[in-house]
C-alpha positions as CSV (number, residue, x, y, z in Angstrom):
1,M,-9.7,20.9,-17.4
2,H,-9.5,18.8,-14.2
3,R,-7.5,16.4,-16.1
4,T,-5.3,18.8,-17.8
5,L,-4.4,19.9,-14.0
6,Y,-4.2,16.2,-13.2
7,S,-1.6,15.7,-15.7
8,V,0.3,19.2,-15.2
9,A,0.8,17.8,-11.6
10,F,1.6,14.5,-12.4
11,Y,4.2,16.1,-14.7
12,F,5.5,18.2,-11.8
13,A,5.7,15.0,-9.6
14,L,7.1,13.2,-11.8
15,P,11.3,14.0,-10.4
16,V,9.8,12.4,-6.7
17,I,8.4,9.4,-8.7
18,L,11.1,8.3,-10.5
19,L,13.2,9.2,-7.0
20,R,11.1,6.8,-5.1
21,L,11.8,4.4,-7.8
22,L,15.4,4.8,-7.3
23,L,15.6,4.9,-3.4
24,R,13.0,1.5,-3.3
25,S,15.6,0.0,-5.8
26,L,18.2,0.5,-3.1
27,R,16.5,-2.0,-1.0
28,S,15.1,-4.3,-4.1
29,P,16.9,-3.7,-7.1
30,A,14.4,-5.0,-10.1
31,Y,12.8,-1.6,-9.3
32,R,15.2,0.5,-11.4
33,R,15.3,-1.4,-14.0
34,R,12.7,-2.0,-17.3
35,I,12.4,2.2,-16.6
36,G,10.9,2.2,-20.2
37,E,8.4,0.7,-19.5
38,R,6.8,2.9,-17.5
39,F,6.5,5.6,-20.4
40,A,5.5,3.2,-22.7
41,L,9.0,3.0,-24.5
42,Q,9.6,-0.7,-25.6
43,S,9.0,-2.5,-28.0
44,P,5.8,-4.9,-28.0
45,D,6.4,-8.2,-27.7
46,I,2.9,-9.1,-29.7
47,A,2.3,-9.0,-32.5
48,T,-0.4,-6.4,-32.7
49,G,-2.6,-6.4,-35.7
50,T,-2.2,-10.2,-36.4
51,A,-5.4,-12.1,-33.8
52,S,-8.5,-11.3,-33.5
53,L,-8.5,-9.5,-30.3
54,T,-6.3,-8.5,-27.7
55,L,-7.7,-8.3,-24.3
56,W,-5.6,-6.8,-21.5
57,V,-5.7,-7.3,-17.7
58,H,-4.0,-5.0,-15.3
59,A,-3.0,-6.1,-12.0
60,V,-1.6,-3.5,-9.9
61,S,1.0,-6.2,-8.0
62,V,0.8,-9.6,-6.3
63,G,-2.4,-9.9,-4.7
64,E,-4.6,-8.4,-7.9
65,T,-2.3,-11.1,-10.0
66,V,-3.6,-13.3,-7.4
67,A,-7.1,-12.7,-7.9
68,A,-6.7,-12.9,-11.9
69,A,-5.7,-15.1,-12.4
70,P,-8.6,-17.6,-12.9
71,L,-9.8,-15.0,-15.1
72,I,-7.5,-14.8,-17.5
73,K,-6.9,-18.2,-17.5
74,A,-10.6,-18.5,-18.7
75,L,-9.7,-16.2,-20.8
76,Q,-7.6,-18.1,-22.7
77,H,-10.0,-20.8,-22.6
78,R,-12.7,-19.1,-23.8
79,Y,-11.0,-17.3,-26.2
80,P,-8.1,-19.4,-27.6
81,Q,-7.5,-17.0,-31.1
82,A,-7.0,-13.9,-28.3
83,Q,-3.8,-12.3,-27.5
84,I,-3.7,-11.6,-23.8
85,L,-1.8,-8.8,-22.3
86,V,-1.1,-8.4,-18.9
87,T,0.2,-5.7,-16.5
88,T,1.5,-4.9,-13.5
89,M,3.2,-1.9,-11.1
90,T,5.5,-3.3,-9.2
91,P,8.2,-6.1,-9.9
92,T,7.3,-8.5,-7.1
93,G,3.7,-8.5,-9.3
94,S,6.1,-8.8,-12.9
95,D,7.3,-12.5,-11.2
96,R,4.4,-13.4,-10.1
97,V,2.8,-13.2,-14.1
98,R,5.5,-15.1,-15.5
99,S,5.6,-17.6,-12.5
100,L,1.8,-17.9,-13.5
101,F,1.5,-17.7,-17.4
102,G,5.0,-18.3,-18.3
103,E,5.5,-16.9,-22.3
104,S,1.8,-17.7,-22.4
105,V,0.7,-14.1,-22.1
106,A,2.2,-11.2,-23.1
107,H,3.2,-9.0,-20.2
108,C,5.0,-5.6,-19.4
109,Y,4.6,-2.5,-16.7
110,I,1.3,-0.5,-17.0
111,P,2.8,2.8,-18.5
112,Y,2.9,6.2,-15.8
113,D,-0.7,8.0,-16.4
114,L,0.8,10.6,-18.5
115,P,-1.5,11.8,-21.6
116,G,2.2,10.5,-24.0
117,S,2.6,7.9,-22.6
118,C,-1.0,5.9,-22.9
119,K,-1.3,7.1,-26.6
120,R,2.3,5.2,-27.2
121,F,0.7,1.9,-24.9
122,L,-2.5,2.0,-27.1
123,R,-1.1,2.5,-30.3
124,K,1.8,-0.4,-30.4
125,Y,-0.5,-2.7,-28.5
126,Q,-4.1,-2.0,-30.1
127,P,-6.1,-3.8,-27.2
128,D,-9.9,-4.0,-28.0
129,A,-11.0,-4.3,-23.9
130,L,-9.2,-3.1,-20.8
131,I,-9.8,-5.0,-17.9
132,L,-9.2,-2.9,-14.7
133,M,-8.7,-5.0,-10.9
134,E,-10.4,-3.4,-8.7
135,T,-9.6,0.3,-8.0
136,E,-7.2,1.8,-10.6
137,L,-9.3,4.4,-11.6
138,W,-6.2,6.2,-13.9
139,P,-7.8,9.6,-15.5
140,N,-5.2,9.7,-18.8
141,L,-5.3,6.1,-18.9
142,I,-9.3,5.9,-19.1
143,W,-9.5,9.4,-21.4
144,A,-7.2,7.2,-24.0
145,C,-9.2,4.5,-24.1
146,H,-12.6,6.1,-24.7
147,R,-10.6,7.8,-27.4
148,H,-8.9,4.4,-29.1
149,S,-12.5,2.8,-28.4
150,V,-10.8,0.3,-26.0
151,K,-14.2,-1.6,-24.1
152,L,-13.3,-0.9,-20.2
153,I,-14.8,-2.7,-17.4
154,L,-13.4,-2.4,-14.0
155,A,-13.8,-5.9,-12.6
156,N,-13.3,-7.1,-8.8
157,A,-14.1,-3.7,-8.0
158,R,-14.2,-2.5,-4.7
159,L,-14.9,1.3,-3.2
160,S,-13.9,2.0,0.3
161,E,-16.2,4.8,1.9
162,K,-12.4,6.4,3.1
163,S,-11.6,5.9,-1.0
164,A,-15.6,7.2,-2.2
165,A,-15.2,10.1,0.4
166,G,-11.7,11.1,-1.4
167,Y,-13.7,10.9,-4.9
168,A,-16.3,12.8,-3.9
169,R,-14.1,16.2,-3.3
170,F,-13.4,15.9,-6.9
171,A,-17.5,15.4,-7.3
172,G,-17.1,16.8,-11.3
173,F,-14.3,15.1,-12.3
174,S,-15.2,11.8,-11.0
175,R,-18.4,11.8,-12.5
176,E,-16.8,12.5,-15.8
177,L,-14.3,9.8,-15.3
178,L,-16.5,7.1,-14.2
179,S,-18.8,8.2,-17.8
180,R,-15.8,6.5,-19.7
181,I,-16.3,3.2,-18.3
182,D,-18.4,0.8,-19.9
183,V,-19.3,-1.9,-17.1
184,V,-18.6,-1.6,-13.2
185,A,-18.2,-5.4,-11.8
186,A,-18.5,-4.6,-8.0
187,Q,-17.2,-7.1,-5.2
188,A,-20.4,-6.6,-3.5
189,A,-23.5,-4.2,-3.0
190,P,-22.0,-1.4,-1.2
191,D,-19.4,-1.0,-3.2
192,A,-21.6,-0.7,-6.3
193,E,-23.9,1.5,-4.1
194,R,-20.8,4.0,-3.7
195,F,-20.0,4.0,-7.0
196,V,-23.5,4.8,-8.0
197,E,-23.5,7.9,-5.5
198,L,-19.8,8.7,-7.2
199,G,-21.7,9.5,-10.8
200,M,-21.5,5.8,-12.4
201,D,-24.8,4.6,-14.4
202,R,-26.7,2.3,-12.2
203,E,-27.4,0.4,-15.5
204,K,-23.9,-0.4,-16.6
205,T,-23.2,-1.2,-12.3
206,R,-23.2,-4.9,-11.5
207,V,-22.4,-6.9,-8.6
208,T,-20.3,-10.4,-9.5
209,G,-19.2,-10.9,-6.2
210,S,-15.4,-11.0,-5.3
211,L,-12.2,-12.7,-7.6
212,K,-10.2,-13.3,-4.1
213,F,-12.9,-16.2,-3.7
214,I,-11.7,-17.9,-6.5
215,I,-9.0,-19.7,-4.4
216,E,-6.6,-22.2,-7.0
217,Q,-5.6,-24.6,-4.9
218,K,-2.7,-26.6,-5.9
219,E,-2.3,-30.3,-4.3
220,Q,-1.3,-29.5,-0.5
221,L,1.7,-29.8,0.9
222,S,3.6,-31.4,-1.9
223,Q,6.9,-30.1,-0.7
224,P,8.4,-32.6,1.7
225,Y,9.2,-29.0,3.7
226,F,6.2,-28.7,4.4
227,A,4.2,-32.0,4.8
228,A,7.0,-32.3,7.7
229,L,5.6,-28.6,9.1
230,K,2.4,-30.4,9.7
231,E,3.2,-33.8,10.7
232,S,5.9,-32.3,13.3
233,G,2.4,-32.2,15.7
234,R,3.6,-28.8,16.9
235,P,1.2,-26.0,17.2
236,I,1.9,-23.5,14.6
237,V,1.0,-20.0,14.2
238,I,1.0,-18.2,11.1
239,A,1.6,-14.3,10.8
240,A,1.2,-13.6,7.1
241,S,1.7,-10.6,4.9
242,T,3.1,-8.7,7.9
243,R,4.0,-5.2,7.3
244,D,6.5,-2.7,8.6
245,G,6.0,-2.1,12.2
246,E,3.9,-5.0,12.6
247,E,6.2,-8.2,12.9
248,E,7.2,-6.6,16.7
249,K,3.4,-6.5,17.7
250,V,3.1,-10.3,16.7
251,L,6.9,-11.3,18.1
252,T,5.7,-9.8,21.2
253,A,2.2,-11.4,21.4
254,F,4.4,-15.1,20.1
255,R,6.3,-14.4,23.4
256,Q,2.9,-14.4,25.5
257,C,2.2,-17.5,23.4
258,L,5.0,-19.6,24.2
259,A,4.6,-19.1,28.1
260,A,1.6,-20.9,27.8
261,V,2.3,-23.0,24.7
262,P,5.9,-23.6,24.9
263,D,6.3,-25.9,22.0
264,A,4.0,-23.5,19.3
265,L,6.0,-22.4,16.1
266,L,5.8,-19.1,14.7
267,L,5.7,-18.7,10.6
268,L,6.3,-15.3,10.1
269,V,6.0,-14.4,6.4
270,P,7.0,-10.3,5.7
271,R,4.9,-8.8,2.6
272,H,7.9,-7.5,0.7
273,P,11.0,-9.3,0.1
274,E,13.2,-6.4,1.1
275,R,12.4,-6.5,4.1
276,F,13.3,-10.5,5.0
277,D,16.6,-9.9,6.1
278,R,15.1,-7.1,8.7
279,V,12.5,-9.5,10.4
280,A,14.7,-12.1,10.9
281,R,17.9,-10.0,12.7
282,L,14.2,-8.4,14.4
283,S,13.2,-12.1,15.5
284,E,16.7,-13.2,16.8
285,S,16.5,-10.2,19.1
286,R,13.9,-11.2,20.2
287,G,16.2,-14.2,21.9
288,L,14.1,-16.7,19.5
289,I,15.4,-19.4,18.0
290,T,15.2,-18.1,14.4
291,V,15.6,-20.0,11.1
292,R,14.8,-18.9,7.3
293,R,12.6,-21.2,5.0
294,S,15.4,-20.4,2.0
295,A,18.4,-21.5,4.2
296,A,16.5,-24.7,5.6
297,T,16.8,-28.5,4.2
298,A,14.3,-30.1,6.4
299,V,12.1,-29.1,9.3
300,D,14.5,-27.7,12.6
301,A,12.5,-29.4,15.8
302,S,14.4,-26.4,18.1
303,S,13.1,-24.0,16.2
304,Q,10.7,-21.1,17.5
305,V,10.2,-18.8,14.3
306,I,10.2,-19.5,11.1
307,I,11.3,-17.1,8.5
308,G,8.9,-17.1,5.1
309,D,11.7,-15.4,3.0
310,S,10.4,-17.3,0.3
311,M,7.9,-16.5,-3.3
312,G,4.8,-17.9,-4.5
313,E,4.2,-20.8,-1.1
314,M,1.9,-18.9,0.4
315,L,-0.6,-21.4,0.4
316,D,1.9,-23.9,1.6
317,Y,2.9,-21.9,4.7
318,Y,-1.1,-21.8,5.4
319,S,-1.8,-25.2,4.7
320,A,0.8,-26.0,7.3
321,A,-0.5,-23.8,10.2
322,T,-3.2,-24.4,13.0
323,V,-3.8,-20.6,13.2
324,A,-3.5,-18.3,10.7
325,F,-3.1,-14.0,11.5
326,V,-3.3,-12.2,8.4
327,G,-0.8,-8.9,8.5
328,G,-1.5,-5.3,7.5
329,S,-4.5,-5.1,10.2
330,L,-2.5,-4.4,13.1
331,V,-1.2,-1.5,11.8
332,D,-2.8,0.7,9.3
333,T,-2.9,-0.6,5.9
334,G,-6.1,-2.4,5.6
335,C,-5.3,-6.2,6.1
336,Q,-4.2,-8.0,3.3
337,N,-5.7,-11.2,1.9
338,V,-8.0,-13.5,4.2
339,L,-9.7,-16.0,1.6
340,E,-6.7,-17.6,1.2
341,P,-6.5,-19.3,5.0
342,A,-10.7,-19.5,4.7
343,A,-10.6,-21.7,1.5
344,L,-7.9,-24.4,3.3
345,G,-10.3,-24.3,6.4
346,I,-8.3,-22.3,9.2
347,P,-9.5,-20.3,12.0
348,I,-8.3,-16.4,11.4
349,V,-7.2,-13.9,13.8
350,V,-7.2,-10.3,12.6
351,G,-6.3,-6.4,13.3
352,P,-8.9,-3.7,13.0
353,S,-7.1,-2.1,10.1
354,Q,-9.8,-4.0,7.5
355,Y,-10.5,-1.4,4.9
356,N,-9.3,-3.3,2.0
357,F,-10.9,-6.7,2.4
358,A,-14.2,-4.9,4.6
359,T,-17.0,-6.7,3.0
360,I,-15.3,-9.8,3.3
361,C,-14.1,-9.7,6.9
362,S,-17.8,-8.4,7.9
363,Q,-18.9,-11.6,6.1
364,L,-16.5,-14.1,7.4
365,E,-16.9,-12.7,11.1
366,R,-20.6,-12.8,10.7
367,A,-20.0,-16.5,9.9
368,D,-18.1,-17.0,12.7
369,A,-15.0,-17.9,11.0
370,L,-13.0,-14.7,11.7
371,R,-12.1,-12.8,14.9
372,T,-10.8,-9.2,15.2
373,V,-9.0,-8.2,18.0
374,Q,-7.4,-4.4,18.9
375,D,-3.8,-5.3,19.7
376,E,-1.3,-7.5,20.4
377,A,-2.3,-8.4,23.4
378,E,-6.1,-9.5,22.8
379,L,-4.0,-11.6,19.6
380,A,-1.8,-13.6,21.9
381,Q,-5.0,-13.8,23.7
382,A,-7.1,-14.9,20.9
383,V,-4.5,-17.5,20.2
384,I,-3.5,-18.7,23.1
385,A,-7.3,-19.7,23.8
386,L,-7.7,-21.2,19.5
387,L,-5.0,-23.6,20.0
388,A,-6.7,-25.0,23.1
389,D,-10.1,-25.2,22.0
390,E,-9.4,-28.2,18.9
391,G,-13.5,-27.9,18.4
392,A,-13.4,-23.5,18.4
393,R,-10.8,-24.2,15.4
394,R,-12.9,-27.0,13.4
395,T,-16.4,-24.4,13.7
396,M,-14.7,-21.9,12.8
397,G,-12.5,-23.5,9.8
398,D,-15.9,-25.0,8.4
399,A,-17.4,-22.3,8.9
400,G,-14.9,-19.9,6.5
401,L,-14.5,-23.3,3.9
402,N,-18.3,-23.0,3.6
403,L,-18.6,-19.3,2.9
404,V,-16.0,-19.6,0.4
405,R,-17.5,-22.2,-1.5
406,E,-20.6,-20.4,-1.8
407,N,-19.1,-17.9,-3.8
408,Q,-17.6,-19.4,-6.3
409,D,-20.2,-17.6,-9.2
410,S,-18.3,-14.4,-9.2
411,L,-15.8,-15.8,-12.5
412,P,-18.3,-16.8,-14.8
413,K,-20.7,-13.5,-14.1
414,L,-18.0,-11.4,-14.9
415,L,-17.2,-13.2,-18.4
416,G,-20.6,-12.7,-19.3
417,L,-20.1,-9.0,-18.9
418,I,-16.7,-9.1,-20.4
419,E,-18.5,-11.5,-24.0
420,S,-21.2,-8.6,-24.1
421,L,-18.4,-6.1,-24.2
422,V,-16.5,-7.9,-26.9
423,Q,-19.8,-9.1,-29.0
424,T,-20.4,-5.0,-28.6
425,D,-17.0,-4.3,-29.9
426,A,-17.0,-6.6,-32.5
């Protein structure tokens, strides 16, 4: 009954969803392409029925795709006979799948959570197992997988207190939903306990750790541009994955930093590509000498702000930085991935909104690798203090790097769970 009401509500909401897609496409045209995939109307780009095993990995957007990358590569190595299907929901996530894996995996958007779309998708791709990254609890998709005997694992699963309270308002529905999941591989013990409290079988709940600790580091500073930034000797502050309304606060804090450290340089990297132009104009309006990464062929010594308007170079930006502020935290969007700078041994500053990485932020803060600030004034104070204290920077950076190195066993644990499911299915 609950699922029926949910489906009816989804159908009624569909015009609004499509309108929102159209509005987003005004800034990012990719959103109005491949609409058929949103309803599983495309022809599959894999030869169904020819492989002995089809493993489906769903990662919503860029962050989840990057976290899933080591898992996908490990699955390709462990099951060379298998076809790997990777789905996302966003164009940026789709672009990252193709940049990471090319044609070595099948890829499309996941369909909207409508009964007909889910059934069509499963008939077309015939997966043996679905690995859902983090907390993608889609009722019709989960029900359809259960009906089609598709093994289902919730991997790298996290459940904040806020999300758990939301699911608890529909306790019966949540319990029924979780009963269709074969295994929950939680990031941490508090996440696992919240799933159990909602109704997940404790015997099917495991703590495997976070895949986000697995940071695949390419050869750093291989590009001359970033090498030149590092070699400039200037104190470099990165504000990474900033969100709407946050750049104003970052720029206010940076102007205070300039008063204390006149040769400081800010790498400002907005979270969404469609906002690059607006953020560049915002920086210029503050009277700051601003250049864009996409337009720069060499490092300009007079620059005060570099707008990071390129994709796939986040680790390069971090590698050039002296201090890292991780965005999505001075506005209430839950913080972005704090482990990327930690894996590079960079001291980290974040705002108070940390619910997307609550457990990891707590671990880093306890290890003295991360500092939390409440507003732009405290951000300026923290950055100025760190730029002035090389010893503190080294201590924080080493602490973060050691924590990352100590948490590298999440992938083998998760692979073990997947293998047990695939063998059971076979």
